[in-house]
N, C-alpha and C positions, 0 to 999 in steps of 0.2 A: 485423291479419293473420288472427285467428280469424274475423272477419266475412267476410274475403275467402274463406277456406277454405269457410265455410258457404255463401257465395254461389255458389262454384264447384261445390260438391256439389249445390245446388239446381238450378244450370244444367244439370249432367249429367243429373239426374233429369228435368227438363223437356224436355231434348233427347231423352232416351229416349222419353218420351211422344209428343213431336211427331214423332219419326222413325217410331214405330209407327203413328201416325195417318196419316202421309204414305204409308207402305207400303200400309196398308189402302185409302186413297183411290185410289192408283194401281192396285191390284189390281182394285178395283171399276170404275174408269174403263176398264181394259184389257178387262174382260169384255164391255163394250158397244161396243167398237171394231170397225169393219169390217176385213177382211183386206187392209190396204193399208199404205203407208209410215208413216201416222200411228200405226197400231197398233204398228209396230216402234219408233217414237220413244218412245211411252208405255212400252213394254216395257223399253227401254233405261234410262229413268228409274227404273223399278222395280228393275231389275237393279243399278243404281248404289246405290240406297237399301239393298237387301239386302246388297250387298258392304260398304258403309260400316258396317252394323250387324252384320257378321261372320256373317250367315246364308247361308253358302256353298251349302248343300244346296238351299235354295229358289231361290237365284240360278241354280244350274246347270239346274234344271228349266225356268225361264223362258228361259235361254240356248238350250237345245235347241229349244224351240218357236219362239223368235224367229229362230234360225238357219235353220230350215226355211222360215219365211215370207219372210225376207230373200232367200234363194236363189231362191224361187219367183217373186218379183216383181222380182228383180235389183236390190235396194236396196243399192248398193255401200257407201255410208256406214255403213249398218246392219251389213252383213257385217263391215266393218273393225272397228267398235267392239265388236261381239259377240265377235269373235276375240280382241280385246285383253282384254276382261273375263274371258274363259275362261282366258287365259294368266295373268292376275292371280290367279285362284283356284287354278290349278295351283301357282303360286309360293307361295301361302299354305299349301298342303298339302305343300310341299317336293318336289314333282314337277318338278325343274328341267329335265329333258329336254323334256317337253311344254310347260313354260312358255316356254323359249327358242324352241322351234319356233313356238309361238303368237305370241310377240312379233315374230319375224322375218316371219311371214306377215302380221300386222296392219300392220307397218311398210311392207311392199311395197304393200299396199292403200292406205294413207294417202299413200304417195308418188305413186301414180297419181291420187289426189284432190287433190294439192298441199296437204294439210292439215298445215302446219308445226307447229302447236301439238300435234296428236296425235302427230306423229313425235317431238317433243321429250319428250312424256310416255312414249312407248314406250322411247326411249333411256334415260330416267331409270330406268325399271323394269328394263331390261336391266342398267344400271349397278349397281343395287341387288343383283340376283341374282348377278352376277359377283363383287361384293365379298363377298357372303355365302359364296360358294364358294371364296374365296381367290384369285381371278383379279383382283388389285388393279389392275394396269396396264390391263387391258381394261375393268374397271369404271370406272376414272378417265376413260378416253377417252369412253365412252358418257355419263357424267354431265356431263363438261365440255361435250360437244356439246349436251346437253339444256339446260344452264343458260343458254346464250346466248339461246335463244328464250324460255325461261321468264322471264328478267329483263326482256326487252323487253315482255312482256305482264303483268308484275307478278303472276304466279300464285303467291301466297304459300304455299299448302298444298304445291304441287309443289316450290317452291323450298326449303321447309323440308326435304323429303325429299332433294332433290338435294344441298343443302349438307351435310346430315348424312352422306349416303353418301360424299361426297368427304372430309370430315373423318375418317371412320372408315378410309377407304382410306389416306390420307396417314399417319395414326397407325400403321397396321399395317405400313407400309414404312419406319417410323422417320423420316418427314419431319415433325418436331414443329412447325416454324414454319408450314408449310402447314396442318397439322392445326388449330393454334390459329386461324389466319386464317379457316378455314371454320367452325370451331365458333363463333367470334364472329359470323359472318354468320348461322349457324343461330339463335343466341341472339337476334339482332336481329329475325328473322322470327317466332320463337316469342313474343317480347314483343308484337309487333303482333297475333299471333293470340290472345294472352292464354292460352297453354297452360301452366298452372302446373306440372304434373308434368314436362313436357318441359323447361321452364326450369330446374327443380331438377336434373334429370339432366345437362343440358348444362353447367351451372355446376360440378357435381361433377367432371365429366370435365376441364373447363378447369383447375380447381384442381390436379388431379392432373398435368396436362401442365406447368403452371407449376412445380410442385414438381420434376418430372423435369429441367426446364431450370434448376434452382437459383434460380428467381425466387420465393423463399419469401414475400416481402412480398405479392405479388399473390395467392398461394395463401391466405395468412392472411386477406386482405381478403374473398375470396370465401367462405371457410368461415364467417367471423364474420357476414357478411351473411345467409348461409343459416340459421345458428343463430338469429340475431335474428328472422328471419321464420318460424321453425318453432314450432308449438305446444309449450309446455314439457312437455306430457304425452306427446308423440310420441316414445317411447323408441326406436322402430325407426330413426327418422332421426337423433336425437341420438346414439344409440349408434354410428352410422356416422360422424358428423362429429367428435365429441369426440376420438377417438384420432388422426385425421388432423391436426386443428388442434394437438393437443398435440405431435405429431411435428414440425410446422412450427416451433413455438416452441423446440423443442430445437435446431434449426439455428442459433438466435441465442443459445443458452445461457441463455434466459429460463426458468430451472428452476421458478420459482414458478408461472407461468402454465401451463407444460407439465404440472407436477404436478397442478394443479387440473383441467385438462381430461382428463388421462389417468385420474385417480382417478374422476372422474365417469363416464367411458367404461367403466371397469372395473366399477363398480357396476351399470351397465345391462347390459353384454354378458355378464357372468358368469351371468346368469339366462336368456340367450337360447339357443335350440337351435342356431341357425346360429353357428358359432364363428369365422367369418372375421374379424369385427370384434374379437373377443376376442384373436385371434392378433396382429393389428396392435397392439392395446393392450398386450399383454404384451411384445412386442419393444420398443416405445417406452418402456414403464416400465423395462425392463431397461437400456436405453440411458441413461435418466435416472439410474438408481441407480448405474450404472458411473461416470457423470460425477461423482456425489457420493460415490464410493468406498464405496457400500453394496453390497459384493460378494456377500455371502451371499444377500440378498434378490434381487439381480439374477440370481444363478445359479438360484434357485428358479423365477423367472419365465421364464427362458430354457428350462429343462427342460420346463415346461408348454407353452411356445410351440412347441418342437421336436416334441412329441408331436402337437399339433393340426396343425402344418404337414405332417407325414408322413401323418397319417390323411386329410387333405384334399388331399394332393398339391399344396400351394401352394408352388411352387418359389421365387418371388421372396422370400416371407417366410422360407422355410427358408434361403435364401442370406444374408438379413440376420441370421438367428439364428447361423449359422456365423461371420459376421464379428464379432458381439458376443461370442461365446464365445472367439474368438481373442484379443480385446482383454482379456477378463476373466482368462483364464489367463496372459496376458502380465503383467498387473498382479500376479498372485499368484506370478510367476516359475516357473510350471509350463510351461517352454518346449517340452517334448516334446508336451504336449497342445495347446499353442497352435499348434505347427507342424502337428499332425494336423488341427486345425480349419481352418488356412490352406489345407492341401492339399484338404480337402473343399470349401472355399469355391471354389477355382479349378476343381476338377473339375465342380462343379454349375454354375458360371458358364459354363464351356465347353459343357456340355450344353445350357443354355438358349440360348446363341448358335447352336449347331448346329441346334436346333429352329427358331429364327427364320430361319436361312439356308435350311433345308429348305422352310419355308413360302414364302419369297420365290422359290425356284426352281420352286415349283409354279405360279407365275403363268402363266396361259394354257396350261397343260400339255395339258389335255384337247382344246382346240380346235386347238392347234398340231399335235398328233399326228394328228388327223383330217385336217387340211390336208395334212400330209406324206404320210400314207397314200394320199390321193387322187392326189397328184402321182406317187407311185411306181406306183400302179395304172395311171395313164394312160401313164406312160413304159414300163411293162412291156407293156401292150397294143400300144403303138407298135412296140416291138422285135419282138414276136412276129408282127406282121403284115408285117414287112419280108422280102421274098423273098431266099433265099440262092442265088446263081448262081455258084458257084466250082467249080473242078475238083478232083479227088482229089489231084493233085500239089501244088497250092497248099495244100491242107489238111494234107498230110504235112509240108511245109516249115514251115508255121506251128506245127505240133505240136512239131517239133524246137526251134524258137525258144522256144516256151513252156517246154519241158523245161530248156533252158539257163538261161533266166531264173529258173526255179524253183530250180535248184541254186544259182545265184548268190545268190538271195534267202535261201535256207536258211543258206548259209555266212555271209552278212552278219549274219543274225539271231543266229547262234551267237557271233560276235565281239562284237556289241553287248551280248548277254546277259551275256557274261563281264565286260566292262567295267562293266556295270550292277550285277552282283553285288558286284564289288570296291568300287564306289562306295557301295553300300548298307552294306557291312560297315564301311567307314571312317566313313560318316555315323552309323551306330548308335553306334560308339565315341565319336564327337564329341558326340552327343546325351547319352550317359550321363555323360560328363565335365562337359558343360555343366549337366546337371541337378544333379549333385553340388555344383557351384559355386553354383548358384541356391539349393539347400537350405541351404548354409552361409551364404550372404548373407541369406536370409530369417531364419535363426536369429539372426544378428548383429543384423539390423534389429529383430526382436522384443525381443531383450535390451536394445538401446538405447532402444526405446520404453518398455519396462518401467522401466528405470533413470530415464528422464525423468519418468515418472509417480510413481515412488517418491520422487524428489527433490522434486517438487511437494508430495507428501503430507507429507514431513518438514518442508518449509517451513510447511505449514499447522499441523502439530503444534507447531512452534516458536512460531508466532503464538499458538496456544492457551496455551502456557506463559507467553509474555509477558503475555497478557491476565490469566491467573490471578494472576501476581505483582503486576500492577498493581492488581487488585481487592483482593487480600489486603493489600497495603501501604496501602490507603486505608480501605475500609469495615470489614474485619475488624480492622484495627489500632485503629480508633476504638472499636469495641465492647469489645475486650479491654483497651484502655487504661483505659476507664471502669470496668470490673470490677476491674482491678488497683488503680486509685486507691481504690476503695471498700474493698478488702481492706486496703490500707495504712493507711487511716483507722481501721479496726477494730483493727489491730495496735497502733497508737499510742494507742488509747483516746481518740481525739479526738472521738468521736461520742457524743452523749447518746442516751437511749432514744427520745426524740421524733424526733431527727434520723435515727436508725436506721430507725424506722418510716416516716418520710417518704421515705427514699431506697430502701427495699425495692422499690416498684413500678418505679422507674427501673432498678434493678439487674436485676430480672426481665425488663424490656423489652430491655435490652442483651444479656442472656444468650440470650433468644429470637431476637433479631436475628442474633447470632453463630451460633446453632445452625442457623437457616434458611439463612443465608448459606453456611455450610460444606456443608449438605445440597445446596443448589443447585449450588455450585461443583463438588462431587464428581461429581454426576450429569451436569452439563453437560460437564465435561472428559472423562468416560467416553464420552458420546455423540459428542463431537468426534473422539475417537480411535478411534471405530468398535468399541467393545468391549461395547456394549449389545446383548444378545440376549434378546428376550422369551420368557417361558415361560408361554404362555397356559393358562388353565383357567377353569371356570365359578365365579363367586363372587357373593355377595349385595351389591348396590350399597348397600343401606340400612346394612349393617354397617360399610362403609368410611366412610360419612357420619358414623355415630355415633362411631366411633373418632377421626376427625379433628376433629369439632366439639368433643369433650371437651378437645382440646389448646389451643383458643383461647377457651374459655368465660370464663376469668378475665380475659383481655384484652378480651373483648367487654363484660363487666360494668364494667371500669375505664373504658372509652370510652363506655359508655351506649348500646350497640348491641343491638337486639332480633333474635333468630334466629326465622325462620318456617320450620318443618320440614314440607315437603310431600312428602317422599321416600316411596317405596313399596318393598315387598319385591319385588325383581326381580333377574334374573341377567344378567350380561354375560360374554362370552368374551374375555378379555384377560389380560395379566400383572397380577396383583393388586397387587404391590409398585409397579409403574409407575403404575397407576391411583391408588394412595394418594399418590404424589408429585404427580400432576396435581391431585387434590382439595385437598391441603395447600397447594399454590401458589395455587390459585384462591380458597380461603377466606382465605388471608393477604392476597392482593391486595384482596379485597372489604373486609376489615377495615381495611386501610391507608387506603382512600379513602372511608370512611364517617365522618360526624360524629356528634355526640351526637344521640340520638333517631332515627337512621337505622335501617334494618333490612337483614338479609341473608336471602334466601330460597333454600332448596335444594330441588330437585325432580328427578324423573325420570319418563319415560313411554316407551311403545313407538311407533315410527313406521316403517312399511315394513319390518318385521322387524328393526329395529335399536333399540338403547337410546339414548335422548336424555337426557343429564344436563345440568342447568343450575344455575349459581350466579349469583344476581342480587343486586344491592345498590341501595339508593336514595341512593347517595353523590353525589359531585361529577361523575361521568361523565367521558367522554373526548372531547377535541376531535376534529373531523374530520381535522385535520392530524396528530395523534398516532395516530389509528386506523391510518393507513397504515404506521406504524413498528412496530406490534405484530407479534409472532411472527417477527421477523427474526433472523438470526444475530448481527448486531451488537447489543451491549447498549444498551438504552434504558430509562431510569428517571426518574421524577419523585418529588418528596417527597410523603408522605402528609399527611393532614389534621392530624396532630400532628407534622409534620416527620420522619416515619419515612423512613429511607433504604432503598435496595434496590440489587441488582446489575444489574437489567434483564435477568437471564438466565432468570427463572422461566417466562415465557411461551414463550421459544424452546425450553426443556426440555420444556414441556407439549406443544408442537407436534411435537417430535421423537418423544416417547413415544407420543402418540396415533397418529401415522402408522406407527410400528413395529407397532402393534396393529391395522392396517387400519382406522383410524378417521379422523374429521375433527374439527377444532376451529374455532370462529368466534365472533365477538362482535357484539353490537348495543348501541349506546350513544348516549345523548343528553346533552350537557353540561348539568349542573345538575339532571338528573333521575335518572341512574343508569346502570348497565351490567349486561348479562347475558352470561355466557360459556356457550357450548354445547359439549358433547362428544358425538360420535356414535361408538358402539362396536358391533361385531357381537354378536348373541345366540348365535351358534354358529360353528363353525370355517368361515371363508370359503373355505378351500381345498377343502372338500368341496361340490361343486355338483351 
């Protein structure tokens, strides 16, 4: 793909040079032409080249001269095409009145010449300008008329424009099926033209339309293909695609993939000046965290999202934020606030719908008014020219009849008005009563929803309790039983000094296992019950390494493991106690899976403004099958090289704590060679951008 992008870039550069050479060649050729139709034809080629290269000022100069020559020699084809190009340039300058006038004039000229292709091109251009103005029905009619002829002649460039016009128009009037149909046709033509940037844009629009139609699998397929074909260093594109793809995975409750894409998107978009993609990322992250009951983090993200949405007047994303805030406050049983968000949601939704309705009623407005005024003017003229040959008596009689009719009409209006006022009063009372009922129903609905969520949360907590008891009854019981047995032997005096010295390392190992097990269980249960709140600060990474390595030095010596310390004095911004838990677990894991004469290497460095910490070992490594099981919520554990046991909770705790501190954790491992665990943490407060 990188080669393709390079080739496309070179192609554009070469096209620019070739186009410039072509313009110079045509200008030179034109200078030596006689004042005849051949000169007009050469001038038209030059005008087309200048238009294609967006050099409208020079194009206008040649249009003026060519128009004079065409009129003087009565070159009808030339006059028609010059008029068309002049209208095109007016359209590019947003001078729609002159553009429409020019298109209509050129169309009449092409009609006289029976030039069906040129008529189709004019219709296509009129369709485009009407769609841009919001006159979608009129634009659709012109573009559909153009397509029939363009398809017959296989004019790909013009078809690309026509299909795209139709797709935009159908999308604007909410006909999603038709919009998708024409975007697919547009994509097919763009692929034939090998227009990379247009293909990307059309695919992105298609993915969005599929998402609106709840066809999330199709949207995911498009987004993933676009990401796969994008340069990994192109943050502008990836920052746009990652949040959307993460949002699609949320629709399937695939929280792991959603989290990966959304966190990647956040890291990119938090640094960008354009905050639209950051807004989408924050709303989707909040949705993810609400689904995982991380309500404090979700609320922070929603408050940031709301601020950006209001500043940028992004009503669709603000609407989404209101809906998520309603869900969040319902879960926290803050029903009054939830109801306020619900009301704000419906008010904004109604406002958006009214704006769409107003846009649809605007269709063909300007031209319909002109036609109506013309009819009225004609009818008015007709009436004023009709002679009046009546006598004064007839006029008086008619006047009396008119007066009687007027009195009757006024009386009828008074009666109707009275009934109408009574009807309105009753209707207002009914509306107020209905609104109160709706408010009560919404509150009850919100309460039921919150109770349902709370029940689910209690079930999860109960599952946590069961898992805790299960682990305590097995692993912790084994370690404590071994220690108790040793103490009983000491009490009975059954141990000799030699036996005592022999059993001391085993006792120490069991005590360490029990300590680490309790340590992990307590932290894991706290994280599952949503009571872990990070308290970030700046701290020295090397200090943490030194304190945690000292705890396992004796065990490393007993096992014959070498420590290679490549750590540097550097600072990270995170909760220090949580970071200590992470390092302790990673060092314990490395020691567990090392054999005699293996080594453990600790190091840290800076990358892209973040701290990267690594704990590597030259132990037995991890199989590909087991790699996929790491960092999951379900416990997973294997025996160490000396048959050491574990709960399988250590890495899931590490992942939870790292993410709470706006970081990432991952592993690289080769079976039989060793494993390296990486932790990325911010060097400063990520909330201050």
